[in-house]
Structure formats: C-alpha cells, structure tokens
C-alpha positions as CSV (number, residue, x, y, z in Angstrom):
1,M,67.1,1.6,-118.1
2,I,65.1,0.6,-115.1
3,Y,64.0,3.5,-112.8
4,D,65.7,3.2,-109.5
5,P,63.8,5.4,-106.9
6,I,66.4,4.8,-104.1
7,S,69.4,6.0,-106.2
8,D,67.3,8.8,-107.5
9,M,66.4,10.0,-103.9
10,L,70.0,9.6,-102.8
11,C,71.1,11.9,-105.7
12,Q,68.4,14.5,-104.7
13,I,69.7,14.4,-101.1
14,K,73.3,15.0,-102.3
15,N,72.1,17.8,-104.5
16,A,70.3,19.5,-101.8
17,S,73.5,19.3,-99.6
18,R,71.6,18.1,-96.6
19,K,73.9,17.3,-93.7
20,S,71.5,15.1,-91.7
21,K,71.4,11.3,-91.9
22,E,68.5,10.4,-94.4
23,K,66.0,7.8,-93.9
24,L,63.9,5.8,-96.4
25,D,61.0,3.4,-95.5
26,I,60.3,0.6,-97.9
27,P,57.8,-2.3,-97.6
28,A,59.2,-5.1,-95.8
29,S,58.0,-7.4,-98.6
30,N,60.2,-5.6,-101.1
31,I,63.5,-6.3,-99.2
32,K,64.1,-9.7,-101.1
33,H,63.9,-7.9,-104.4
34,L,66.0,-4.8,-103.4
35,M,68.9,-4.1,-105.8
36,L,70.9,-1.0,-104.9
37,D,73.3,1.0,-106.9
38,E,76.9,1.1,-105.6
39,K,76.6,4.7,-104.6
40,V,73.6,3.9,-102.3
41,V,75.4,0.8,-100.7
42,E,78.5,3.2,-99.9
43,A,76.1,5.8,-98.4
44,V,74.5,3.1,-96.2
45,K,78.0,1.9,-95.2
46,K,79.0,5.3,-94.2
47,G,75.9,5.8,-92.0
48,K,74.6,8.8,-94.2
49,F,71.7,7.0,-95.6
50,H,69.4,4.3,-93.9
51,I,66.9,2.0,-95.5
52,Y,64.2,0.7,-93.1
53,P,61.9,-2.1,-94.1
54,V,58.5,-1.6,-92.5
55,A,55.6,-3.9,-92.1
56,N,52.9,-1.2,-91.7
57,I,52.4,2.6,-91.7
58,N,52.7,2.9,-88.0
59,E,56.2,1.4,-88.1
60,G,57.3,4.0,-90.9
61,I,55.7,6.8,-88.9
62,E,57.8,5.8,-85.8
63,I,61.0,5.5,-87.8
64,L,60.6,8.9,-89.8
65,T,59.3,11.0,-86.7
66,G,61.0,9.3,-83.7
67,L,57.7,9.2,-81.9
68,K,55.5,6.5,-81.1
69,A,52.6,6.1,-83.7
70,G,50.2,4.9,-81.0
71,E,47.4,2.2,-81.1
72,R,43.7,2.8,-80.2
73,D,42.7,1.6,-76.7
74,S,39.4,-0.2,-75.9
75,R,37.7,3.1,-75.9
76,G,38.9,4.0,-79.3
77,M,41.4,6.6,-78.1
78,F,45.1,6.9,-78.8
79,P,47.8,7.4,-76.2
80,K,48.6,11.1,-75.5
81,N,51.7,12.4,-77.2
82,T,51.6,10.0,-80.1
83,V,51.5,10.8,-83.8
84,N,48.0,9.2,-84.2
85,Y,46.8,11.2,-81.1
86,F,47.9,14.4,-82.6
87,V,46.4,13.4,-86.0
88,D,43.0,12.4,-84.5
89,R,42.9,15.6,-82.4
90,R,43.5,17.7,-85.6
91,L,40.9,15.8,-87.6
92,R,38.4,16.3,-84.7
93,H,39.1,19.9,-84.7
94,Y,38.5,20.0,-88.6
95,D,35.2,18.2,-88.0
96,C,34.1,20.7,-85.5
97,I,34.8,23.6,-88.1
98,A,33.2,21.8,-90.9
99,A,30.0,21.0,-88.9
100,R,29.8,24.7,-87.8
101,T,30.4,25.9,-91.2
102,A,27.7,23.7,-92.6
103,G,25.2,24.6,-89.6
104,F,25.3,21.1,-88.1
105,E,25.7,20.2,-84.6
106,N,29.1,18.4,-84.2
107,T,28.9,15.1,-82.4
108,E,32.1,15.9,-80.3
109,E,30.4,19.1,-79.1
110,K,27.2,17.3,-78.4
111,R,28.9,14.7,-76.3
112,R,30.6,17.5,-74.2
113,R,27.4,19.2,-73.5
114,E,25.6,16.0,-72.5
115,K,28.2,15.2,-69.8
C-alpha cells in the first residue's frame, strides 16, 4: 500500500474533531501527480478541507497565517506587521541575548550606540 499523507492528515483532523476549515500547502510542482482518496475529494467539495499549491515558502506562510509574508526592501528590512518582520525581530532579539551571554558585543546594539 502506498502511503497517502493527505488522507492521513484528513483522518487525523476528523479524529481531533476540529470544526475549523483545514488547509494544506503542497508544492505546486506536485499538483500534476496528485491522487486523492474519495474522502479527501468529498471534504474538499464540502469546503471542509483545502489544498493549496504553493511555489515558495512565503506563499505557504501567507495561506496558513492569513498575514503577508513580506519581502526585504533595498535596506534589507521587512515591511512592518509581516510574518518575516516578526521572525526577523525575534531572531535579532535572540542574537542580542546570545551575544550578551557569550560576552560579545552585539552588532545591533553597537549600531544603535553609534547613531
């Protein structure tokens, strides 16, 4: 028997008794090879399950979160209130903590002081 991860996910969703509409991102290049179990097809027809083909991770982030992923601008910064902006902020925060813990000066803190 061939393992069918989409049907498996649908089964897990039903077992968890979730009432929300579930979303699944799959690589767009896999669409032409997609073979779905009848239960999955029915769930999609009823609007209880959605399969979205995505070309890149940012498309997937936007579908699953409902927020813009955000692209870097010419200064290397992400637009505010985008997923990548929040991720970048958090990573910079962790960088500061790691630098302080190791006794090194953090480049972000150094830049702020030099202004």
